[in-house]
C-alpha positions as CSV (number, residue, x, y, z in Angstrom):
1,M,162.6,147.6,141.8
2,L,162.7,151.5,142.3
3,A,166.7,150.5,144.0
4,T,167.6,148.4,141.0
5,A,170.4,149.4,139.2
6,F,169.4,149.4,135.0
7,G,172.3,146.6,134.3
8,D,170.4,144.4,137.2
9,S,166.5,144.6,136.1
10,G,167.2,141.6,134.2
11,N,168.6,139.0,136.9
12,P,165.2,138.3,138.1
13,L,164.9,135.8,135.1
14,F,167.7,133.8,136.0
15,S,166.7,133.1,139.9
16,N,165.6,129.9,140.8
17,P,162.2,129.9,140.7
18,P,162.2,133.1,138.3
19,K,160.8,136.2,139.3
20,C,160.1,137.2,136.0
21,F,159.4,135.7,132.5
22,L,159.8,138.2,130.3
23,H,162.3,141.5,130.2
24,H,161.6,144.5,127.7
25,Q,164.7,145.9,127.0
26,A,167.2,146.6,123.7
27,S,169.7,144.2,122.6
28,F,172.7,145.2,124.7
29,I,171.0,144.1,127.9
30,T,172.2,139.9,126.9
31,D,175.5,141.4,127.8
32,F,174.6,142.2,131.0
33,F,172.8,138.8,131.6
34,V,175.8,136.8,131.0
35,K,178.3,139.1,133.1
36,A,175.9,139.1,135.8
37,N,175.3,135.5,135.5
38,P,178.3,133.4,134.2
39,S,176.4,129.8,133.8
40,I,173.7,130.9,131.5
41,K,174.0,130.5,127.8
42,S,172.5,132.8,125.3
43,G,169.9,131.5,123.1
44,E,169.3,128.4,125.8
45,D,168.8,129.9,129.0
46,F,167.3,133.0,127.7
47,N,166.2,134.6,123.6
48,F,164.3,137.2,122.4
49,F,161.0,137.5,120.1
50,M,160.2,140.6,118.3
51,T,157.3,142.6,119.0
52,P,154.3,141.4,117.2
53,D,153.0,143.4,114.4
54,I,149.9,146.0,115.4
55,D,149.3,146.9,112.1
56,S,150.1,145.0,108.9
57,K,150.8,147.9,106.9
58,Y,154.0,148.4,109.8
59,S,155.0,144.9,109.2
60,G,158.7,144.6,109.4
61,A,159.3,147.7,111.2
62,V,161.9,147.8,113.8
63,T,162.7,150.1,116.7
64,G,166.1,150.6,118.2
65,A,169.0,153.0,118.8
66,G,172.0,154.2,117.5
67,D,175.6,155.1,118.0
68,L,177.0,157.9,116.4
69,F,180.7,158.8,115.6
70,G,181.6,162.5,115.3
71,M,184.5,164.4,113.8
72,F,185.3,167.6,115.7
73,K,188.7,168.8,113.7
74,D,189.0,168.0,109.7
75,T,192.4,166.3,109.4
76,P,193.3,163.6,107.1
77,Q,193.6,161.0,110.1
78,A,190.6,162.2,111.1
79,R,189.0,161.6,108.1
80,A,190.9,158.3,108.0
81,L,189.5,156.8,111.4
82,M,185.7,158.3,110.4
83,N,186.5,156.3,107.0
84,Y,187.5,153.0,108.8
85,L,185.2,153.0,111.8
86,T,182.3,152.2,108.9
87,T,183.8,149.6,107.5
88,P,182.5,145.8,107.8
89,A,186.4,144.9,109.7
90,A,185.6,147.6,112.3
91,Q,182.3,146.8,113.2
92,A,183.2,143.0,113.2
93,I,185.8,144.1,115.8
94,W,183.0,145.9,117.9
95,V,180.2,143.8,117.3
96,K,182.4,140.3,118.4
97,R,182.8,141.9,121.9
98,G,179.2,141.7,122.5
99,G,176.5,144.1,123.4
100,A,176.4,145.7,120.2
101,L,175.1,145.1,116.4
102,S,175.9,146.6,113.3
103,P,173.6,147.4,110.5
104,D,176.0,146.4,107.9
105,K,174.5,143.3,106.3
106,K,178.3,142.4,105.8
107,V,179.0,141.8,109.3
108,S,178.0,138.5,110.6
109,E,180.7,137.2,113.3
110,Y,178.6,137.8,116.3
111,P,179.3,136.4,119.6
112,D,175.8,134.8,120.0
113,K,173.0,133.2,118.5
114,I,170.8,136.1,119.7
115,S,173.3,139.0,118.9
116,S,173.0,137.4,115.2
117,D,169.1,137.1,115.0
118,S,168.9,140.4,116.3
119,A,171.6,141.8,113.6
120,K,169.3,139.9,111.0
121,A,166.1,141.5,112.4
122,L,167.9,144.7,112.4
123,T,169.3,144.5,108.3
124,A,165.9,142.8,107.4
125,A,163.9,145.8,108.7
126,K,161.6,147.5,106.1
127,I,161.3,150.3,108.6
128,F,163.6,151.5,111.0
129,R,162.5,154.1,113.5
130,F,164.8,155.2,116.6
131,D,163.5,154.7,120.2
132,A,161.5,157.5,121.2
133,S,163.4,158.3,124.2
134,D,166.5,158.6,121.8
135,L,164.6,161.4,119.7
136,M,163.1,163.6,122.9
137,P,165.1,166.9,124.1
138,E,167.0,165.8,126.9
139,A,164.7,167.7,129.4
140,M,161.4,165.7,128.0
141,N,163.7,162.4,128.3
142,A,164.9,163.1,131.7
143,A,161.1,164.2,133.1
144,F,159.9,161.2,131.3
145,W,162.1,158.6,132.8
146,K,161.3,160.4,136.2
147,G,157.7,159.9,135.7
148,I,158.1,156.2,134.9
149,L,159.9,155.8,138.0
150,D,157.7,158.3,140.0
151,Y,154.8,156.4,139.0
152,T,156.3,152.9,139.8
153,N,156.5,154.8,143.4
154,D,153.1,155.5,143.6
155,P,150.3,155.1,140.9
156,T,147.8,157.3,142.5
157,K,149.7,160.5,141.3
158,L,149.3,159.6,137.7
159,D,147.4,162.9,137.2
160,S,150.0,165.5,138.6
161,I,152.8,163.2,136.9
162,L,150.9,163.4,133.6
163,T,150.7,167.2,134.4
164,S,154.3,167.5,135.2
165,L,155.5,165.7,132.0
166,D,153.0,168.2,129.9
167,K,154.4,171.5,131.3
168,V,158.2,170.1,130.5
169,Q,157.0,169.0,127.0
170,A,155.6,172.6,126.2
171,D,159.1,174.0,127.5
172,S,161.0,171.3,125.6
173,Y,159.5,171.3,122.4
174,K,159.0,175.1,121.9
175,K,160.3,176.5,118.3
């Protein structure tokens, strides 16, 4: 597991017999699935489900990530590009390629049922929150992922891993 490339992590789902049955990942992972396993079909050989609600007051909540556009020089051309990139027409080009969703409800042409259903879950969300790793300062994010790998490699070192994470947290969240 420690030597498996991120994009290959779901491939055991498709071995015969399967070597795993569930894979927790963002919606873009399906693009990796079909590129590595060309014979599989989205919605037939794999699908997804939303994490069940733990507390009904958060019913309809979705956790996700996002891509941002940045304009570094304010010119009429740059403004025109920024305006275009936020239109349903531009978003449709992006999502048709697979591995991406749009928060715009006017975008509806997705390459497969899973992408379409994922987009519906996103646009119907009553609450949207960014994934914790997307909100962490970079040093904390890197330490968090390293800690997960270190724990996977040697679970007996949990206390020292958590102590290390606490130190990074104290430095990363200083005001």
